[in-house]
N, C-alpha and C positions, 0 to 999 in steps of 0.2 A: 599904262602897262599893257603889253600884248598878251594874247592868250598863251603863247609859248612860254613867256616869262612866268605867268601864273602857274603853269604846269610844272615848270622847273622848281619853283618855290614849294609846290605841293610835294614833289618828289623828295626834296631835301627834308621837308617836315616828316615825310613818311620814313625816311632813313633814320631821322632822329628818334622817331617813335619806336622803331625796332630796337634801338639802344635802350630806350626807356623800359620796354618790356623786359629786356635782359637785366636791367638794374632792379626792377620790381620783383623779378624772379628770385632775388636774393633775400627778400623780406620773408623770412621763414619761421613758422611755428612747427617744430619737429613732431611727427607722429610715426608710429611703428612702420607702416608701409608707404603711405602717401602723405607727404608734408603739406601743411597749409602754406600757400605762397601768395605773393602779390600779383602773380601772373594773370589770374582771371580778372582782377580789377583792371589791369593794363589792357587786356583784350576788350573788356567792356568800354573802356575809354577810347580805344582805337576805333571801335565801331561807331560810337557816338560822335567823336571828333572828326575822324577822317572819312567816314562813309564807306560804302561797299568796295569801291575800287582801291582807294589808297589804304584803307584799313586792311584789306586782304593782302595787298602788297607788303605792308609792314610786317604782318605775321609770317608770310612766306620768306621775307628777308631774315627775320629773326630765326626761324627754323633752319634756314640755309646756313646762317652763320654758326649756329650750334652744331649742325651736322659736319661742317667744315673744320670743326675743332676749336672755335672760339668759345670760351667758357661762359656762355650766356644762360644756360639752363640752371635750374635750382641747385644751390650749393656749389656754384661755379663748375658744374659738370659740362661735358661737351661730347660730341661724337654721335655717330649713327646708332651706336649701341643703346643710347638713352631713348631714342625714338622707338626701338624695337624691344625695350625693356618693359617691366611691369607698369610703369607710369606713362609709357609712351602714348597711350590712348588719349590722355588728357591733352598732350601737346598736339597730336594729330587733329583732335576735335576743334582746335582753335581756328583752323582754316574755314570749315563750313560755318562755324558758330559766328565768327566776326562778319562773314558775308550775310548770313541770315538776319542777324541783328540789324545791321546797317540797311539792308534791303527793306526790312520792315519799316524802319524809320523813314526811308526815302519814299516808300509807298503811302505812308501816313503823314505824320508831321514830326519835326524835331521838337517835341514838347516833353516836359518832365514825365508825364504819365506814360507816354509812348516809349520814352527812353528807359524808364523803369521796367515796363512790360517786356521790352526787347531784351534787357539784361537778365530778367528772371527766366525768360525762355532760353536764352543762351546758357545760363547756369545749369539748367536741367539737362540740356543737350550734352554739355560737357561732362556732367556727372554720369549720365547714362552711358555715353561712349567710353569714358574713362573707366567706369566700374566694370563694364563688359570686357574690356581689354585686360584689366587687372585680373579678372576671374580666369581668363584663358591663359594669360602669360605666367601667372603665379600659381596656376593649378589650384585655385581656391573653390570652395563651394559658393553658391550664390549668396548664402547668408553671410559668410565670412567676407566676401567681396563687398557686399552692401554695407556691412558694419565698418569696414576699413576704408572703402573708397567712395562712399556716398553719404551716409548718415552724418559723419563728423563735419561735413562741409555745408550743410543746408543753412544753418543760422548765419555763419560767416558769409555765405553766398548772398543772402538777402541784404546783409549790411553792405557788401561790396557792390551789389546792384544799385542800391540807393546812392552810394558815393559816385559810382561811374555815371549814373544819370545826371546827378546834380553838377559835379565837377566837369563832366564831359560837355554839357550844354554851355556852361560858362566859357570854357576854353575854346570851344568851336566858334562861338560868337566873336570872341576876341581875335582869333586867327583869321576869320573871314573879314572882319573889319580892318585888320592889318594887311589884308591881301596876301596872307601866307598859306592860304588853303584855297584850292581851285574847286568851285562848285558850279553846277548848272546855272545857278542864279548869277554868279560872277561872269560866266561865259556869255550869258545873254546881255549883260551890261557892256561887256567889251565889244560885242558885235554891234550893239546899238550905237556906241560911241564912234565906231569905224564908219557906220552908215551915215551918221550925221556929219 
């Protein structure tokens, strides 16, 4: 299999993952201002499974689809108004968060301990950005914003971080073995085969 074919497979996997984020966004526990959703779990999985390049692509594609009117945001919502609404900060945070988590793993190792650490870091970045955005867009006090947009998600965030680390590493290993995910390791193998 050529390097170009591997890249094409990775792009297809990336597009599929954008759809998965949209599906998991519909797993909702309603709360007054900010619902608990499966989005953050999906973002953690994207970072661990796809890496910084393709993970970021999947999030950008997901957000682009939502802004274009495809109902992939929570509660099947869509449109740019969601991005600039009270909960838009959480969505916007996914772009730097997936990149930071994946870059951390690429600079260290794709182990459970590192994947869990990356997801916990990502959780706090998402909550900080999302809470600050909620405070300004909903004209709340910092206390109200913290109680509505940060505190209710900490325990669930740790659980989702554990799940993303464990499931993500298993799926990543399977995708690499099946050559459905392009990595630097696979790239080196392809080059070595061509040279021989």
